[in-house]
C-alpha positions in Angstrom: -47.8 7.9 -106.0 -51.1 6.2 -106.6 -52.4 5.6 -109.9 -55.9 4.3 -111.2 -56.2 2.7 -114.4 -59.6 2.0 -116.4 -60.5 1.3 -120.0 -62.7 3.8 -121.7 -63.9 4.6 -125.4 -63.1 7.5 -127.2 -65.3 9.1 -129.8 -63.3 11.0 -132.8 -65.2 13.9 -134.4 -66.1 12.0 -137.4 -67.8 9.0 -135.3 -65.3 6.5 -134.7 -65.2 4.7 -131.4 -61.8 3.8 -129.8 -60.9 1.3 -127.5 -58.4 3.1 -124.7 -56.6 2.8 -121.5 -56.2 5.6 -119.1 -53.6 5.6 -116.5 -54.2 8.6 -113.8 -51.8 9.4 -111.1 -53.0 11.6 -108.3 -52.1 15.2 -109.4 -50.8 14.5 -112.7 -47.8 16.8 -113.7 -48.7 16.4 -117.4 -50.5 14.5 -120.0 -49.1 11.7 -122.6 -50.9 10.4 -125.6 -49.2 7.3 -126.9 -49.8 6.1 -130.4 -49.3 2.4 -131.7 -47.5 0.8 -134.7 -49.2 0.0 -137.8 -52.7 -1.8 -137.3 -52.6 -3.9 -140.6 -49.3 -5.3 -139.5 -50.3 -6.3 -135.9 -49.9 -3.0 -134.1 -52.4 -2.3 -131.2 -52.3 -0.3 -127.9 -50.8 -3.5 -126.2 -47.7 -3.4 -128.5 -44.6 -3.8 -125.8 -42.9 -0.4 -126.9 -46.6 1.2 -126.1 -46.6 -0.8 -122.9 -43.1 0.7 -121.8 -43.9 4.2 -122.5 -47.3 3.9 -120.8 -46.1 2.4 -117.6 -43.1 4.5 -117.2 -44.9 7.8 -117.9 -47.5 6.7 -115.4 -45.0 5.9 -112.6 -43.6 9.3 -113.2 -46.6 11.1 -112.5 -48.1 11.7 -115.9 -51.6 10.9 -116.8 -51.3 8.6 -119.9 -53.7 7.4 -122.5 -53.1 4.6 -125.3 -55.7 3.7 -127.8 -56.5 1.8 -130.8 -56.6 3.3 -133.9 -59.9 3.1 -136.1 -60.6 -0.2 -137.8 -60.9 1.5 -141.1 -57.3 2.1 -141.9 -56.8 5.9 -143.0 -53.1 5.6 -144.3 -52.0 7.7 -141.2 -54.3 10.6 -142.3 -57.7 10.0 -141.0 -55.9 8.6 -137.7 -54.7 12.2 -136.8 -58.3 12.6 -135.8 -58.1 9.7 -133.2 -55.1 11.3 -131.8 -57.1 14.7 -131.4 -59.7 12.6 -129.7 -56.9 11.2 -127.2 -55.9 14.8 -126.9 -59.6 15.7 -125.8 -59.8 13.0 -123.3 -56.6 14.2 -121.7 -58.0 17.7 -121.3 -60.7 16.4 -119.0 -58.0 15.0 -116.5 -55.9 18.0 -115.5 -54.6 21.3 -117.1 -51.2 20.5 -117.7 -49.2 20.3 -120.7 -50.0 17.4 -123.3 -47.6 15.5 -125.0 -47.8 13.0 -127.9 -45.5 10.0 -128.4 -45.7 7.2 -131.1 -43.9 4.2 -132.3 -43.2 3.3 -136.1 -46.6 4.2 -138.0 -47.7 6.1 -134.6 -44.8 8.2 -134.8 -45.6 9.3 -138.2 -49.3 10.1 -137.2 -48.2 12.0 -134.0 -45.6 13.9 -136.3 -48.3 15.2 -138.8 -51.1 15.8 -136.1 -51.5 19.6 -136.1 -53.2 20.6 -132.7 -52.1 23.7 -130.7 -52.6 21.8 -127.5 -49.5 19.3 -128.3 -46.5 20.8 -126.4 -44.0 18.0 -127.4 -43.5 15.2 -129.5 -41.5 11.6 -128.8 -41.1 10.0 -132.1 -39.9 6.2 -131.9 -38.5 4.9 -135.0 -40.4 7.0 -137.3 -40.8 5.8 -140.7 -39.5 8.9 -142.5 -38.8 7.5 -145.6 -42.4 6.5 -146.1 -44.6 9.8 -144.9 -43.9 13.6 -145.7 -43.2 15.3 -142.6 -42.7 19.0 -142.0 -40.4 20.3 -139.2 -42.2 20.2 -135.9 -42.7 23.5 -134.2 -42.6 22.1 -130.6 -39.7 20.3 -128.6 -39.2 17.0 -130.2 -37.2 13.8 -129.6 -36.9 11.1 -132.2 -35.4 7.9 -131.0 -34.0 6.1 -133.9 -32.8 2.5 -134.0 -29.3 2.2 -135.9 -30.3 -0.8 -137.8 -34.0 0.2 -138.6 -35.4 -2.1 -141.3 -37.9 0.6 -142.4 -36.0 3.8 -142.7 -32.3 4.2 -142.8 -30.7 5.7 -139.9 -28.8 8.3 -142.0 -32.2 9.1 -143.7 -33.3 9.9 -140.3 -30.5 11.7 -139.1 -30.3 13.9 -141.9 -34.1 14.8 -141.8 -34.2 15.3 -137.9 -30.7 17.5 -138.0 -32.6 19.9 -139.9 -35.5 20.2 -137.5 -34.7 23.2 -135.3 -36.8 22.1 -132.1 -35.7 18.3 -132.3 -33.1 16.1 -130.6 -32.0 12.7 -132.0 -31.2 9.6 -129.7 -29.5 6.7 -131.7 -30.0 3.3 -129.9 -26.9 1.7 -131.5 -28.0 -1.9 -131.2 -31.4 -1.9 -132.0 -33.6 -2.7 -135.0 -37.1 -1.3 -135.8 -38.8 -3.6 -133.7 -36.9 -2.8 -130.4 -36.7 -5.9 -128.8 -34.5 -5.8 -125.6 -34.8 -1.9 -125.6 -38.5 -1.3 -124.7 -37.3 0.0 -121.2 -34.8 2.4 -122.6 -37.4 3.8 -125.0 -40.0 4.3 -121.9 -37.0 5.8 -119.7 -35.7 8.2 -122.8 -39.4 9.3 -123.1 -40.1 9.8 -119.6 -36.4 12.0 -119.4 -37.8 14.1 -122.0 -41.0 15.0 -120.6 -39.3 15.9 -117.4 -36.8 18.1 -119.6 -39.6 20.1 -121.3 -41.4 20.4 -118.2 -38.3 22.0 -116.4 -38.0 24.4 -119.3 -41.6 25.3 -119.1 -41.3 26.2 -115.3 
């Protein structure tokens, strides 16, 4: 399957310009927005976990956008408008369902962004001890490292098992930074999207 990739600029509703990369397969089956870790701690759209999700989803026929959050940190609240801008961009590249995935801070932003176009969520190492997150209303996969230094896996498990639309995948030997596990995260993300697409058909 042929895929084209290019860098674009997204514009948020409140006027922020965001650098982004698009991967557009021929005749995409769905769209995916990927959100990176905390920008004040080195997070960017080139993070290895983001890269793994981006490349594997594109190879599976999904149109994907990854972007850099706004330069003026908004504590995870203003950044929700960044996610919406990315969803707006994907709406121009096909009419299939749009999913959102995020890693760490990006997972918290993804889980707290409200937009009726979001058909499913993948939250990788979400810092649930640091953000108030309501139960998602769409299919959700939470990927939790067993040795996460940011939020104890027991806290994540207790929270996620109370979410009726969510599934939890624990990575037994991983910590928050997921070294050596990026490919597994990408594969789990693609598998979740495929399952959700199958459920919709």
